[in-house]
N, C-alpha and C positions, 0 to 999 in steps of 0.2 A: 831641653837646655837651661831653664830658669829652675826648673827641681833639680838637677845638679847642682847647680849655682845656688840655689837657697842651701841644700844637703851640706856643702862643701863650708858653707859661712855656717852653720848649726854646727858643724863638727868642729870647726876651729874655737867658735863662741865656749862648746863646752871644752875643748881641751883647755884653754884658756883658763875656764873657770876651777877646773879639774887642779890645775899647774898653780892659781892662787890660794886655794883649799889647802893645797899641800904644803905652800911655805910658810902659809902664816901658821899653821900648827905646826910647823917644824921648830918654827921660832916665837913662841906662843907660852905661857905658864899653862900649867895642867891647873884647869880649877877643880877645886874639890867640891862636897856639898856646902861651903860655906858662903854662901850666894849672897851677904849681906856685907859683903867686904869688912868685916869688923874680925879681929883677930879674937879665937878662943881666950878663957879666961884664963892664961897664964899670969904668972904675976910679975914676969922681966916685962912685960909691958906697962905703964902707968893709964888710968884713964886720963890723969890732967896732964899729960908731958905737952907743954906747948910747943918743944922742939919740932919743927917738919922735917923727917928723914925721907931723903930722896935715893932710892937703891937702884940701881941698875944692875939686875941679876947675866950673869952668863958664864959662856964655859972658857976654856984656854982657848981654844980654836971658834974666832969668832967672826961673824959674818956682817958683809959691808951693811947691809940695813942694822946692823945691832950697835957697829959703829959712828951708822948717823944718828941713829937715835939719841945715843950718848951726847954725842958732839955738840947735838941741836938741844939739849938739856943743858950742859955747858955754858952753854951761848947765854940762853935765856938767864941761867943763874947771875953769871958776869955782868949782864947787858939790864937787868931789868930789878935785881933783888942783890949785888954784891954788896948792899949796907948791912941786909940780914944775914948772909953769909959770913961776913966779916964779924959780927956780932956773934955768932953760932944760933943764931935762931931758925935757920937751913942748914942742912948738912947734905952734902951728896957722896955717894959711895958706888964704886965699883963693887961687884962682890962677883966673884973667880967660884964657881960651882965645883971646881974639880979642885979644890982646897978646904982644908978640913973647917978654919973659920967660916968660908962663905959656905957649905955644909950646916954648918949649925945654923945660921943665921936662916938660910934659906928654908930650915925644918920649924924652927920657931915662928917664921911667917907662912908656912904652908906651901911653898914655891920648891917647882921641880925642874924647871926649864929657865930659858931667857923670859926676863920680864922687868918691865918698869913700874915701880911702886912709891907713891908719896904717902907715909904713913906719920901719923899725927896719934901719940896715945895708941887708942884699940881702932880707930877711925882710919882705914887704906883705901886710897885710888889708885885702880890698876887701869894704867894707861899701856899696856903691853898691847893688844888685839888692835887698838886704832893707832896706836904708835908705829907700830910695824906694817901697818896696812894701809898709812897714807904718806908715811916717809919719802917714800920715794917718789912718789905720782905729787900730792902735796902737802909740801914741808911746812908753809904757813899756815897748814889745819891743824901739824902736831905743835908748830910753837904757841898754837890759841887754844888748845887743850891742855898742854903743859902748864902754862901760863895761868888759864881759870883755872885749874884745879889746886895750886900753886894757891893764887888766890883766897880761894875758899876754904884753905886748913889755914891762911894767916888770920881771914877774918874768926874762923872757930877760934884758933887763941885768941884773939882779941875778947870776945864773948864771952869765954869760960875766965876771966881774969878778974 
């Protein structure tokens, strides 16, 4: 009896892990060989850009998780960085990958699927994996990760002036 119970628990655990892996990979950015999270040397992106751009890449058909992640980012910007947003120091854009303009920006930033990126000059913080992983179960963790990333970029813009 114990063996059957352990086997059933192991099967269920394995099934949950497989479903979680499928979910994460279906809603995440495809990673290229660019592991340093810096964009390649393209002329459109300045090394000294002090504006922090936050991009939420998605397709026309959006999953609930994608919408939750975007709502969390918008809430953080409104409550914690409203002054910087009003001054144009931080921008937020939701980018539809099914539209021509979205495809162009995605190509420039090497994005091929749903993604949450914070970009400043050549520096990019990719919060896609952790954002999608934790938004349902630990939304405060996502809040903290996004805020920490924005704060880091703000510090970088202050030290580069």
